[in-house]
C-alpha positions, 0 to 999 in steps of 0.5 A, a space after each residue: 311452336 307452343 312457346 312461340 305462341 305463348 310469347 306472342 299472346 303475351 306480347 299482344 296482351 302487353 301492347 293492348 294493356 299499354 294502349 289502355 294505360 295511355 288513355 288513363 289521365 295522369 295526376 298533375 304534379 303535387 305542387 298544383 294540389 297545394 294551397 297557401 297554408 292560411 287559405 287551407 286552414 280557413 277552408 279546413 275550419 269551414 268543415 264544422 261550426 266554430 265551436 268545434 273547429 276552433 278547438 280541432 286539430 288542423 292538418 294541411 297538405 305539404 310536399 311531405 304529406 298532411 302535417 299538423 298546422 295546429 294541434 287541437 284539444 277536442 278530438 276532432 280533425 279538420 282538413 281539406 281533402 283532394 280529388 284523389 280521395 274520392 271513393 272507388 265506387 265513384 260514378 263513371 261521369 265523375 271519375 276524372 275529378 280525382 285528377 283535378 287539382 282544383 277539387 278541394 273539399 273540407 272534412 271533419 273527422 
């Protein structure tokens, strides 16, 4: 009987977890996050003044991940981050932005 109760509790917990999982939005396909390379390079370079971004390494998102589009020589890296890069402490009202393929934010590292 005790084993039956444990199995029943496990099944009920699993069903509840499935219901919660179903309410979480999913990420769109990677293709929706991609930009034309020239547009992504221009946006990435906008993260810094020209005297820095003109000599920075530029990375763009591809189907294989971020790839170097242009090698720089000043130690800086410009790239466009997507919504999924939002910090884990993002306030609740902004958490769905991580799933929005239109969120593009130029960053300089």
